[in-house]
N, C-alpha and C positions, 0 to 999 in steps of 0.2 A: 623940602627935598634936600637930600645931602649933596655935598660938593661933587662926589664921585658921579652921581646920576646927572647932575647939571653939565659936567664936562663931557659926558658921553652923548648927550642928546643931539647936538649938531652933527656929530659923526654918524649917529644912527640914521638921522634924516637923510644925510648925504648918501650913505650906503643903500638906503631904500630907493632913493632917486636913481642911483646907478643901476640897481637891480631891475627896476622898472624899464629903464632905457635899454638894457641888455635883453630883457624879455621881449620888448617891442621889436628890437633888432631881429631876434630869432623868429618872431611871428611874421614879420614882413618878409624875411628871407625864405621861410617855408611856403608862405602863400604866393610868393612870386617866383619860386623855383630856383633861387640863387641868392648868394650873399650880396650882390650888387645889382641895383637896377641899371640896366644898360641905357646910356644916352644914345639915341639914334644918330647914325652918321647921315650927313646931308649930301645928297648927290647933286653935283653941279651940271650945267648944260653940256659940259665936255665929257660927262660920265665919270668924273673923278670923285673920290670920296674925301670929304673934309672931316678932320677930327673935331671933337667937341672943343668949345672955347677954352683956350689956355693949355691944350694938350699937344699942340704942334711943336715942332722943333724950336727950341729957344723960347717957348711960351711961358707965361707966368706960372702955369700949373707945375712945371718941373721945379721952379724956384721954391714955390710954397710946399711942394712935396719934400724937397730937400730940407726945408725948415723943420718939417715934421720929424725927419730922421735926426737932425741936429738936436731937437728937443729931447728925443729919446735918450741920446747919449749924455746930454746935459743932466737929465734926470738920473741916469745911471751913476754919473760922477757924484752927484749930490747924495744919492742913496749909499754910495760907498762909505760915507761918513759912519754908517752903522758898523761897517767892518772895522773901522779904525778907532771907534769911540773908546774901546777898552784897551787900545794899544798905545796910549799916550805915554805909558811907562815901559814900552817894549825894549828889550835888550838891543834891538837894531836902531841905530841912529837914523837911518833912512826911513824906517817905518814911523818912528816918533815924529820926524820932521814932516812927513806926508800927512800924518794924523793932525798935526797942529795947523797945517795949511788948509786941509779940508774943513776943520772946525772954523777957521777964519772966513772961508768963502761959502760955507754951507747955505746960509740964508740967501746970499746973493745968487747962488746957483738956483735956488728954489724960485726966486722972483724971475730970473732970466728964463727958466724953463716955462714958467707960466706965461710970460709975455710972448715967447716964440711960439708956443702951442696955440695961444689965442690968435696970433696972426695967421698961422697955418689953418686953423679951424674956420676963422671968419672968411678966408678966401674960398674954401671949399663949400661952405654954406651958401655962398653966392654963386660960385661957378658950377657946382654939381649938387644942387639941392635934392636930386633924386637918388643919390648914392646912399645905400643902406648903412655904410660904414660911418656915416655921420652920427648914428646913434651910439656906436661904441666909442667914437671920439668924444661925444658929449658926456658919456658915462665916465671916461677917463678924466675929462676936464673938471667935472664937478668934484671928483675925488681930489685931484691936484689942487684945486682952489681951496678946499678945506684943509689939505696938508699945509699949504702956505699960510692959511689963516691961523691954524694951531701953532705953527712955527713962529709966527709974528707975536703971539701972545704968551709963548712959553716963559719968557723971562719977565713978563709982566704979571702973570698969574702963577705964583709959586705953589705948584701942586704936582705931585708925581704922576697923577692921572693924565695931565696934559701931555707929558712925554710918552706915556703908554699909548694914548689915543693917536698921537702924531706918528708914532712908529707903526701902529696897527694899520692906519690908513695908508702908509707907505707900502706895507706888505700887500694890502688889498689892491693897490694901484697896479702892481706888477702883472697879475693875470689879465686884468682889463687891457693893459697896454699890449700884452702879448696877443690878445684877440684882435685889437685894432691895428697894430703896426706890423704884426707878423714877423718877417725875417729880420727887420731892423731891431725889434725888441729882443728877439732871440739872440742876435749878435751881441747886444748890450748886456744881456744876462750872462752870456758866456764870458764876456770881457770882465764883468764884475767877479765872476767865480775865478777867473784866471788871476785877477789881482789878489784875491784871498789866498790862492795857492802860492803865489809869489811871496806874499807876506809871511806865510807859514815857512817857506823855504829859507827866507832871509833870517828869520828868528832862529830856526834850527841851526843855520850856518854859524851865527854869532854864538849861540849857546855851545855848540861843539868846539868852536875856537877857544872858548873860555874854560872848557873843562881841562883839568890837569892831565898831562900824559902819564900813564902808569909807569912808575919807576923814576919819574922826574922828582927832583928835590930842589 
């Protein structure tokens, strides 16, 4: 088996696992008539309704939900390295500096995203095991786990296909994240696009400033 096929095998298995998890998510959603299995509220003797464990004001649920949002934006910052990878020789000093910084912290951001998402996911696996969104979360997690794995071995296995697979998994992760995180992921995507537009504007500004003025000598 050639090297190209060997490199792609773990990614293909991961993609298949993610697709199966998403398929099961849709199956459960359709058979139960909604995207989330509702956890019943418990009625007290005084007739008051109590929210599920961890969902009350100041409960752990809010903290771990926030961790999920943080992980989305950590992932977006790490993903932004793709925008800056070819900008290390940009005419804009700010763009070049940002690109070098992202290159330096790219792997660290990947590990941080994985750890924060793991904490977020473990909590909700325990606190809300009946929530159908767990399946989309698991699909996103297995993809992220493989992204980090490929990233770890990129400099150890000198092969262009490692980078191609790493990048492809990153792109595959985006729609799964949009399905799972919804508004937070959409905001992160728009923020990434806004950064790209800002980079374009900065480069155009520098290029226009460097152009000679007609008639100038």
